[in-house]
MDAnalysis code that builds the backbone (N, CA, C; Angstrom):
import MDAnalysis as mda
import numpy as np

u = mda.Universe.empty(447, n_residues=149, atom_resindex=np.repeat(np.arange(149), 3), trajectory=True)
u.add_TopologyAttr("name", ["N", "CA", "C"] * 149)
u.add_TopologyAttr("resid", np.arange(1, 150))
u.add_TopologyAttr("resname", ["UNK", "UNK", "UNK", "UNK", "UNK", "UNK", "UNK", "UNK", "UNK", "UNK", "UNK", "UNK", "UNK", "UNK", "UNK", "UNK", "UNK", "UNK", "UNK", "UNK", "UNK", "UNK", "UNK", "UNK", "UNK", "UNK", "UNK", "UNK", "UNK", "UNK", "UNK", "UNK", "UNK", "UNK", "UNK", "UNK", "UNK", "UNK", "UNK", "UNK", "UNK", "UNK", "UNK", "UNK", "UNK", "UNK", "UNK", "UNK", "UNK", "UNK", "UNK", "UNK", "UNK", "UNK", "UNK", "UNK", "UNK", "UNK", "UNK", "UNK", "UNK", "UNK", "UNK", "UNK", "UNK", "UNK", "UNK", "UNK", "UNK", "UNK", "UNK", "UNK", "UNK", "UNK", "UNK", "UNK", "UNK", "UNK", "UNK", "UNK", "UNK", "UNK", "UNK", "UNK", "UNK", "UNK", "UNK", "UNK", "UNK", "UNK", "UNK", "UNK", "UNK", "UNK", "UNK", "UNK", "UNK", "UNK", "UNK", "UNK", "UNK", "UNK", "UNK", "UNK", "UNK", "UNK", "UNK", "UNK", "UNK", "UNK", "UNK", "UNK", "UNK", "UNK", "UNK", "UNK", "UNK", "UNK", "UNK", "UNK", "UNK", "UNK", "UNK", "UNK", "UNK", "UNK", "UNK", "UNK", "UNK", "UNK", "UNK", "UNK", "UNK", "UNK", "UNK", "UNK", "UNK", "UNK", "UNK", "UNK", "UNK", "UNK", "UNK", "UNK", "UNK", "UNK", "UNK", "UNK", "UNK"])
u.atoms.positions = np.array([
    [-84.906, -10.529, 28.314],
    [-82.958, -10.452, 27.622],
    [-82.723, -9.787, 26.733],
    [-82.052, -8.870, 26.597],
    [-81.050, -8.355, 26.196],
    [-80.728, -8.251, 24.402],
    [-80.805, -6.750, 23.827],
    [-80.536, -7.523, 22.764],
    [-78.426, -8.243, 22.483],
    [-77.708, -8.527, 21.732],
    [-76.748, -8.727, 21.321],
    [-75.799, -7.658, 21.390],
    [-75.145, -7.684, 21.295],
    [-74.021, -6.112, 21.442],
    [-73.628, -5.437, 22.487],
    [-75.287, -5.452, 23.481],
    [-75.563, -4.662, 24.277],
    [-74.571, -4.614, 25.242],
    [-74.289, -3.527, 25.908],
    [-72.418, -3.323, 26.566],
    [-72.730, -2.724, 27.427],
    [-74.046, -2.445, 28.257],
    [-74.976, -1.487, 29.174],
    [-73.565, -2.435, 30.340],
    [-73.276, -3.593, 30.542],
    [-72.947, -4.224, 31.619],
    [-71.612, -4.189, 31.719],
    [-71.230, -3.500, 30.761],
    [-69.458, -3.139, 30.694],
    [-69.450, -1.878, 31.135],
    [-70.046, -0.967, 30.910],
    [-69.802, 0.532, 30.846],
    [-68.750, 0.967, 32.147],
    [-67.660, 1.087, 32.157],
    [-66.832, 2.326, 33.215],
    [-65.671, 1.159, 33.252],
    [-66.119, -0.194, 32.533],
    [-64.431, -1.473, 32.958],
    [-64.352, -1.621, 32.241],
    [-63.152, -1.476, 32.240],
    [-61.754, -1.533, 31.592],
    [-61.988, -3.446, 30.637],
    [-61.753, -3.203, 29.501],
    [-61.420, -4.991, 28.720],
    [-60.371, -4.754, 28.376],
    [-60.154, -6.007, 28.826],
    [-58.275, -6.235, 29.499],
    [-58.099, -7.522, 27.625],
    [-56.710, -6.996, 27.550],
    [-56.269, -8.494, 26.790],
    [-54.898, -9.555, 27.606],
    [-56.535, -11.197, 27.355],
    [-55.085, -11.341, 28.940],
    [-54.145, -12.044, 27.831],
    [-52.594, -10.967, 28.291],
    [-51.500, -11.339, 27.761],
    [-50.441, -11.529, 28.664],
    [-49.991, -12.884, 28.727],
    [-49.300, -13.586, 28.924],
    [-47.300, -12.915, 28.713],
    [-47.586, -13.634, 30.149],
    [-45.381, -13.498, 30.614],
    [-44.707, -12.669, 29.293],
    [-44.056, -12.399, 28.456],
    [-42.994, -12.849, 27.569],
    [-43.730, -12.165, 26.150],
    [-45.132, -12.160, 26.534],
    [-45.448, -11.557, 25.296],
    [-45.568, -10.008, 24.916],
    [-44.875, -9.955, 23.291],
    [-44.101, -8.343, 22.667],
    [-45.556, -8.037, 22.138],
    [-45.205, -6.573, 22.100],
    [-46.311, -5.558, 21.816],
    [-45.653, -4.504, 20.365],
    [-46.227, -4.388, 19.486],
    [-45.042, -3.919, 18.735],
    [-46.807, -3.021, 17.694],
    [-46.400, -2.025, 17.097],
    [-47.034, -0.958, 16.495],
    [-46.624, -1.008, 15.323],
    [-47.412, -1.097, 14.419],
    [-47.299, -1.171, 12.536],
    [-46.985, 0.207, 12.450],
    [-45.605, 0.708, 12.193],
    [-45.583, 2.214, 12.339],
    [-45.946, 2.210, 10.953],
    [-46.817, 3.710, 10.430],
    [-47.527, 4.460, 8.785],
    [-48.728, 4.044, 9.251],
    [-49.194, 4.283, 8.096],
    [-50.790, 4.228, 8.429],
    [-51.090, 2.890, 7.812],
    [-52.536, 1.969, 8.588],
    [-53.228, 0.596, 8.134],
    [-54.250, 0.504, 6.943],
    [-54.278, 0.459, 6.131],
    [-55.810, 0.254, 5.293],
    [-56.253, -0.431, 6.583],
    [-57.944, -0.049, 6.829],
    [-58.096, 0.021, 7.913],
    [-59.206, -1.608, 7.549],
    [-59.744, -1.520, 6.482],
    [-61.080, -2.102, 5.654],
    [-60.081, -3.471, 5.730],
    [-59.215, -3.643, 5.852],
    [-58.181, -5.243, 6.497],
    [-59.013, -6.303, 7.385],
    [-59.330, -7.080, 7.629],
    [-59.371, -8.270, 8.791],
    [-58.435, -8.701, 8.617],
    [-58.730, -10.071, 9.571],
    [-57.339, -10.861, 9.766],
    [-56.498, -11.463, 8.699],
    [-56.409, -12.129, 7.861],
    [-55.507, -12.470, 6.967],
    [-55.228, -11.772, 7.232],
    [-55.295, -10.826, 6.437],
    [-55.482, -9.239, 5.697],
    [-53.674, -8.526, 5.919],
    [-54.027, -8.725, 7.590],
    [-53.424, -7.613, 9.297],
    [-52.245, -8.827, 8.693],
    [-52.496, -9.958, 9.217],
    [-51.243, -11.099, 9.176],
    [-49.852, -10.972, 8.350],
    [-51.062, -11.031, 7.025],
    [-50.790, -11.111, 5.769],
    [-49.286, -10.121, 5.604],
    [-49.664, -8.876, 6.136],
    [-48.943, -7.253, 6.458],
    [-48.246, -7.632, 7.818],
    [-48.054, -8.151, 8.267],
    [-47.029, -8.421, 9.721],
    [-45.997, -9.673, 9.006],
    [-46.334, -10.326, 8.151],
    [-45.108, -11.237, 7.413],
    [-44.596, -10.743, 6.343],
    [-44.994, -9.702, 5.866],
    [-44.838, -9.726, 4.634],
    [-43.394, -8.193, 4.974],
    [-44.537, -7.192, 5.346],
    [-43.967, -5.755, 4.695],
    [-42.683, -5.188, 6.452],
    [-43.510, -6.143, 8.028],
    [-42.978, -6.057, 8.502],
    [-41.879, -7.552, 9.480],
    [-41.598, -8.349, 8.337],
    [-41.132, -9.451, 8.226],
    [-40.573, -10.631, 9.634],
    [-42.379, -11.313, 10.229],
    [-41.885, -11.409, 11.816],
    [-43.246, -12.634, 11.252],
    [-43.438, -12.830, 12.437],
    [-44.671, -14.648, 12.279],
    [-45.565, -14.235, 13.015],
    [-46.795, -13.460, 12.274],
    [-47.968, -13.253, 13.041],
    [-48.305, -14.342, 14.566],
    [-47.823, -15.927, 13.965],
    [-48.494, -17.296, 14.950],
    [-47.356, -17.692, 16.253],
    [-47.264, -16.558, 15.922],
    [-45.897, -16.318, 17.176],
    [-46.276, -16.046, 19.216],
    [-47.131, -15.605, 18.327],
    [-47.611, -15.263, 20.000],
    [-47.187, -13.584, 19.810],
    [-46.923, -12.662, 18.955],
    [-47.560, -10.938, 19.781],
    [-47.899, -10.446, 19.216],
    [-48.156, -9.308, 20.181],
    [-49.307, -8.305, 20.080],
    [-48.634, -7.376, 18.910],
    [-49.356, -7.065, 17.254],
    [-49.187, -6.207, 16.634],
    [-50.656, -5.451, 16.642],
    [-49.846, -4.003, 16.800],
    [-51.428, -2.592, 16.938],
    [-51.078, -2.062, 15.863],
    [-52.392, -1.734, 14.573],
    [-52.231, -0.967, 12.913],
    [-53.097, 0.498, 14.067],
    [-52.810, 1.363, 12.957],
    [-53.650, 2.143, 13.067],
    [-54.057, 2.585, 11.540],
    [-55.305, 3.280, 11.411],
    [-55.888, 4.245, 10.434],
    [-55.389, 5.041, 9.807],
    [-55.632, 5.702, 8.807],
    [-55.311, 7.576, 8.753],
    [-55.856, 8.321, 9.161],
    [-57.245, 8.504, 10.036],
    [-57.434, 9.611, 11.343],
    [-56.884, 9.249, 11.896],
    [-56.173, 7.935, 12.546],
    [-55.775, 8.493, 13.755],
    [-56.782, 7.232, 14.742],
    [-58.528, 8.059, 14.617],
    [-58.620, 7.229, 15.644],
    [-59.493, 5.544, 15.541],
    [-59.233, 4.783, 15.310],
    [-59.403, 3.260, 15.390],
    [-58.052, 2.997, 14.753],
    [-58.093, 2.527, 15.736],
    [-57.058, 0.487, 16.279],
    [-56.733, -0.375, 16.206],
    [-56.747, -1.307, 15.233],
    [-56.986, -2.478, 15.313],
    [-55.778, -3.851, 16.043],
    [-55.572, -4.337, 16.726],
    [-54.845, -5.678, 17.710],
    [-54.990, -6.994, 17.023],
    [-54.177, -7.328, 16.648],
    [-53.779, -9.044, 15.849],
    [-53.072, -9.531, 17.502],
    [-53.484, -10.477, 17.671],
    [-52.833, -11.775, 18.525],
    [-52.852, -13.085, 18.257],
    [-52.056, -13.961, 18.099],
    [-52.623, -14.716, 17.986],
    [-51.676, -16.106, 19.783],
    [-52.838, -16.711, 20.274],
    [-52.655, -17.320, 21.377],
    [-52.685, -18.416, 21.200],
    [-51.932, -18.961, 20.587],
    [-52.197, -20.145, 21.048],
    [-52.671, -21.078, 20.221],
    [-53.918, -20.599, 20.312],
    [-55.776, -21.212, 20.623],
    [-55.752, -21.034, 18.778],
    [-55.890, -19.860, 18.395],
    [-56.537, -19.355, 16.818],
    [-55.976, -17.868, 17.452],
    [-56.114, -17.092, 15.744],
    [-56.230, -16.234, 15.396],
    [-57.525, -14.517, 16.536],
    [-56.858, -13.530, 16.765],
    [-57.854, -13.235, 17.149],
    [-57.831, -11.434, 17.135],
    [-58.773, -11.162, 16.625],
    [-58.364, -9.046, 16.043],
    [-59.519, -8.715, 16.970],
    [-58.340, -7.791, 17.855],
    [-59.348, -7.141, 18.259],
    [-59.255, -5.894, 17.733],
    [-60.726, -4.410, 18.130],
    [-60.606, -2.982, 17.117],
    [-60.566, -2.105, 18.903],
    [-60.630, -1.085, 18.818],
    [-61.330, 0.054, 19.057],
    [-61.049, 1.604, 18.557],
    [-62.336, 1.970, 18.357],
    [-62.803, 3.795, 18.205],
    [-62.371, 4.399, 19.466],
    [-61.771, 5.871, 18.816],
    [-62.288, 6.656, 20.565],
    [-63.051, 7.550, 20.137],
    [-63.467, 7.727, 20.887],
    [-64.472, 9.021, 21.222],
    [-64.172, 10.666, 20.669],
    [-63.458, 10.691, 21.141],
    [-62.652, 12.185, 20.815],
    [-60.997, 11.847, 20.875],
    [-60.423, 12.569, 20.060],
    [-58.377, 12.348, 20.454],
    [-58.201, 11.592, 19.019],
    [-57.366, 10.818, 19.367],
    [-56.150, 10.226, 18.031],
    [-55.578, 8.910, 19.032],
    [-54.964, 8.188, 18.622],
    [-53.470, 7.231, 18.711],
    [-52.740, 7.859, 18.858],
    [-51.500, 8.021, 19.811],
    [-50.849, 8.610, 19.744],
    [-49.549, 7.665, 18.576],
    [-49.106, 7.861, 17.592],
    [-48.234, 7.380, 17.095],
    [-46.945, 7.395, 16.701],
    [-46.331, 6.293, 16.487],
    [-44.260, 7.067, 16.470],
    [-44.532, 7.428, 15.031],
    [-43.307, 8.583, 14.503],
    [-43.003, 9.471, 13.323],
    [-42.551, 8.692, 12.695],
    [-42.316, 7.288, 13.071],
    [-41.841, 6.239, 11.596],
    [-42.150, 5.461, 11.002],
    [-42.266, 6.193, 9.909],
    [-43.217, 5.467, 8.271],
    [-43.434, 3.301, 7.849],
    [-42.252, 2.989, 8.354],
    [-42.268, 1.980, 8.331],
    [-41.762, 0.964, 9.324],
    [-42.465, -0.568, 9.339],
    [-41.480, -0.937, 10.607],
    [-41.979, -1.350, 11.155],
    [-41.805, -1.635, 12.681],
    [-42.304, -2.164, 14.181],
    [-41.719, -1.203, 14.812],
    [-42.719, -0.388, 16.025],
    [-41.954, -0.110, 17.192],
    [-42.332, -0.531, 17.854],
    [-41.918, -1.674, 19.256],
    [-42.193, -2.198, 20.343],
    [-42.318, -1.367, 21.552],
    [-43.419, -1.768, 22.166],
    [-43.539, -1.012, 23.757],
    [-43.578, -1.417, 25.078],
    [-44.452, -1.848, 25.627],
    [-44.591, -2.046, 26.920],
    [-45.840, -2.545, 26.734],
    [-46.870, -3.648, 28.344],
    [-47.737, -3.945, 28.257],
    [-47.954, -3.039, 29.042],
    [-47.606, -1.933, 29.467],
    [-48.045, -1.051, 30.080],
    [-48.357, 0.270, 28.947],
    [-47.330, 0.479, 28.507],
    [-47.416, 1.404, 27.719],
    [-48.152, 1.398, 26.516],
    [-49.140, -0.103, 25.998],
    [-50.337, -0.196, 25.267],
    [-51.568, 0.186, 25.614],
    [-51.416, 0.040, 27.266],
    [-52.784, 0.491, 27.928],
    [-53.445, 2.051, 27.825],
    [-52.108, 2.807, 28.240],
    [-52.300, 3.874, 27.860],
    [-52.179, 4.373, 26.736],
    [-52.313, 4.051, 25.398],
    [-52.544, 3.934, 24.201],
    [-53.872, 3.978, 24.024],
    [-54.546, 2.645, 24.268],
    [-56.060, 2.660, 24.178],
    [-56.646, 3.156, 25.241],
    [-56.567, 3.556, 26.133],
    [-57.161, 5.010, 26.247],
    [-56.985, 6.392, 25.700],
    [-55.968, 6.625, 25.393],
    [-55.616, 7.042, 24.866],
    [-54.601, 8.780, 25.121],
    [-54.302, 7.917, 25.982],
    [-52.848, 8.772, 27.396],
    [-51.772, 8.220, 25.866],
    [-50.751, 9.505, 25.862],
    [-49.436, 9.877, 25.108],
    [-49.277, 8.026, 25.786],
    [-48.525, 7.856, 25.382],
    [-48.117, 6.488, 26.382],
    [-46.355, 7.056, 26.120],
    [-46.028, 7.713, 25.433],
    [-44.463, 8.581, 25.025],
    [-44.083, 9.062, 26.363],
    [-44.578, 9.460, 26.726],
    [-45.163, 10.238, 28.458],
    [-46.295, 10.540, 29.198],
    [-46.361, 9.508, 29.926],
    [-47.606, 10.306, 30.225],
    [-47.741, 10.780, 31.623],
    [-48.474, 12.005, 32.056],
    [-48.586, 12.964, 33.129],
    [-48.812, 11.752, 33.717],
    [-48.507, 12.838, 35.184],
    [-49.451, 13.243, 36.174],
    [-50.588, 13.611, 36.247],
    [-51.419, 13.128, 37.548],
    [-52.446, 13.496, 37.398],
    [-53.334, 14.502, 37.805],
    [-52.120, 15.041, 38.105],
    [-52.113, 16.180, 39.424],
    [-50.806, 17.497, 39.183],
    [-51.031, 19.178, 39.668],
    [-49.970, 19.468, 39.090],
    [-49.205, 20.010, 40.037],
    [-48.217, 20.305, 39.753],
    [-47.888, 21.141, 42.368],
    [-48.881, 22.553, 42.048],
    [-49.239, 22.746, 40.832],
    [-50.093, 24.109, 41.082],
    [-50.837, 24.024, 41.121],
    [-51.566, 22.708, 41.653],
    [-53.473, 22.555, 42.017],
    [-52.542, 22.009, 43.648],
    [-51.415, 21.288, 44.110],
    [-51.228, 21.124, 45.402],
    [-50.778, 22.485, 46.117],
    [-50.410, 23.780, 45.571],
    [-50.442, 25.315, 45.779],
    [-51.484, 25.093, 46.494],
    [-52.029, 25.032, 45.621],
    [-54.277, 26.072, 45.726],
    [-54.610, 25.328, 46.550],
    [-54.175, 24.770, 47.577],
    [-54.645, 22.903, 48.193],
    [-53.788, 24.020, 49.417],
    [-53.135, 23.480, 49.415],
    [-52.086, 24.305, 50.613],
    [-52.019, 25.765, 51.203],
    [-53.152, 26.729, 50.634],
    [-53.256, 27.671, 50.306],
    [-54.319, 27.729, 51.416],
    [-55.859, 26.484, 50.246],
    [-56.776, 26.400, 51.419],
    [-57.026, 26.129, 53.092],
    [-55.404, 25.714, 53.591],
    [-55.012, 24.736, 54.110],
    [-56.056, 23.373, 54.241],
    [-56.444, 22.352, 52.977],
    [-55.819, 21.224, 52.952],
    [-55.266, 20.766, 53.874],
    [-53.095, 20.856, 53.151],
    [-51.943, 20.711, 52.909],
    [-51.948, 20.471, 55.351],
    [-52.232, 21.312, 55.530],
    [-52.558, 21.413, 56.950],
    [-53.187, 20.454, 57.834],
    [-53.905, 19.903, 57.349],
    [-54.872, 19.342, 57.629],
    [-54.046, 17.943, 57.837],
    [-53.462, 17.302, 56.824],
    [-52.808, 15.894, 55.870],
    [-52.229, 16.068, 56.409],
    [-51.700, 17.177, 56.888],
    [-50.343, 16.825, 57.351],
    [-49.017, 17.423, 56.642],
    [-48.857, 17.670, 56.140],
    [-48.284, 18.363, 54.596],
    [-48.024, 19.662, 54.948],
    [-48.166, 20.104, 55.520],
    [-47.760, 21.853, 55.530],
    [-46.248, 21.847, 56.210],
    [-45.438, 22.765, 55.948],
    [-44.597, 23.485, 55.909],
    [-44.466, 24.492, 56.430],
    [-44.176, 25.153, 57.674],
    [-44.121, 25.930, 58.500],
    [-42.786, 26.483, 58.224],
    [-42.675, 28.255, 57.414],
    [-41.340, 28.929, 57.680],
    [-41.001, 29.127, 59.264],
    [-41.801, 28.552, 60.225],
    [-41.884, 29.505, 61.847],
    [-41.008, 28.063, 61.933],
    [-42.324, 27.116, 62.145],
    [-40.941, 25.542, 62.786],
    [-39.609, 24.948, 63.338],
])
């Protein structure tokens, strides 16, 4: 039997928060004291963001260093607190210092992977595609356009 907390079975698998349709995602701008737990973050949502933490929306908080994010969510049954720490890089955060910014669930997924959710980039570039064409890969795939045709 594996020790508790052993996540070898989840290696390479994205853990997804089961968000219902119509659920909004809010980024709490500025820096949050990451020592806060569920109740402290819920109080911050009420007092600083002027929102109801039990309404079913997700609230994302980031610490000063930027490598740790916490997500607060009430699913209708109880309050949940998720945490994610990046091994490398930082979470991209809005430049506003107070209030909340609404983002989509897809943008949240990008952000939690350490990708710039404001402007996600393709995994290929035109230059790399041009190099493939020179090697003849494009011709094999039927993408080569010859000026002689």
